[in-house]
C-alpha positions in Angstrom: 14.1 -11.3 -15.9 13.3 -14.2 -14.6 10.1 -14.5 -12.5 9.8 -13.1 -9.6 8.9 -15.6 -6.2 6.8 -14.2 -3.9 6.2 -15.0 -0.6 3.0 -12.9 0.8 2.5 -12.8 4.5 0.1 -11.2 6.5 -3.0 -11.8 8.8 -5.8 -10.4 7.0 -7.1 -13.1 4.1 -8.8 -9.8 2.4 -5.6 -8.0 1.8 -3.5 -11.6 1.1 -6.2 -12.5 -1.4 -6.1 -8.3 -3.8 -1.7 -9.4 -3.3 -2.4 -12.3 -5.3 -5.0 -11.0 -7.6 -2.3 -8.1 -8.7 0.6 -10.1 -9.0 -0.8 -13.8 -10.0 -0.5 -13.0 -13.7 3.2 -11.9 -13.5 4.7 -13.1 -10.8 4.9 -16.8 -9.1 3.4 -16.7 -5.9 5.4 -19.4 -3.9 3.4 -19.4 -0.5 0.9 -17.4 1.5 0.7 -17.1 5.4 -1.0 -15.1 7.7 1.0 -16.2 10.8 4.3 -14.0 11.5 6.1 -16.9 12.9 5.4 -19.0 10.0 7.1 -17.3 7.4 10.5 -17.9 9.2 9.7 -21.9 8.2 8.5 -21.1 4.3 11.1 -18.8 3.2 12.9 -22.2 4.1 11.0 -24.3 2.4 9.7 -21.8 -1.1 13.1 -20.1 -1.4 11.4 -16.5 -3.0 13.3 -13.8 -3.9 10.8 -11.6 -2.9 9.1 -10.5 -0.1 5.2 -8.7 0.7 4.6 -8.6 4.5 2.5 -6.9 6.3 2.9 -5.1 9.6 0.0 -6.2 12.1 0.8 -10.0 13.1 -0.5 -11.6 16.2 2.4 -11.1 18.7 4.7 -9.8 16.3 5.1 -7.1 14.4 6.4 -7.5 9.8 9.3 -4.9 11.7 10.3 -7.7 13.8 10.8 -10.3 11.2 12.3 -8.0 9.0 14.9 -7.4 11.6 14.8 -11.2 11.7 15.5 -11.8 7.7 18.4 -9.3 7.6 20.1 -11.0 11.1 19.7 -14.5 9.7 20.8 -13.4 5.8 18.2 -14.0 4.2 18.5 -13.3 0.5 14.6 -12.1 0.0 14.1 -8.8 -0.7 11.1 -7.4 1.6 8.6 -4.6 0.8 6.0 -3.8 3.7 2.4 -3.3 2.7 0.7 -0.9 5.4 -2.5 0.3 6.0 0.0 2.9 8.4 0.8 5.9 5.8 3.6 7.5 8.4 6.7 8.2 6.0 8.6 8.0 9.6 7.3 4.3 10.0 8.6 4.2 6.2 11.9 4.7 7.2 12.0 3.0 10.4 11.4 -0.3 7.9 14.0 0.5 5.0 17.0 1.4 8.4 16.3 -2.1 9.5 16.5 -3.8 6.3 13.5 -3.7 4.1 13.8 -2.4 0.2 10.5 -1.4 0.0 7.7 0.3 1.8 3.7 0.7 0.4 1.0 2.4 1.0 -2.2 0.0 1.2 -4.5 3.1 -0.3 -1.5 3.5 -3.3 -1.4 -0.4 -3.3 -2.4 -0.5 -8.0 0.2 2.9 -8.4 3.0 1.9 -6.1 3.1 -1.6 -5.7 5.2 -2.3 -9.7 6.9 0.3 -9.0 8.2 -0.7 -5.6 9.2 -4.3 -7.4 11.0 -2.9 -10.5 12.7 -1.2 -8.4 14.3 -3.1 -5.7 14.4 -6.4 -7.8 17.2 -3.6 -9.4 18.9 -2.9 -6.2 17.1 0.4 -5.4 15.1 1.0 -2.6 11.7 2.1 -2.8 10.1 4.7 -0.8 5.9 6.1 -0.8 5.6 9.8 -2.0 4.6 12.2 0.1 
């Protein structure tokens, strides 16, 4: 199996660094961005197969970014990483095109499973 090429997008530098630390051994981190609008330019430049996306960005949201990426036919899978632990938000994210939703409090347990699931074409929903 080829290595994941991951773009990490979150406005919080500590969360970006945590994701890098967790994933850099088994995946190629092709870019990190903190600004929602930068995602669109960066995706075109680095062609990730997976985007780890926060929800809160200045001037936009992870939901709006997901919707726009899907409308633009971006082939990368999107996993939303969120401090907001709501099954309703998770369902809403999946309904607009995210492939997975991971609660930040369950990051260590759920992120590897979410990545495996979406790479196999499945959807990953958080546990109750």
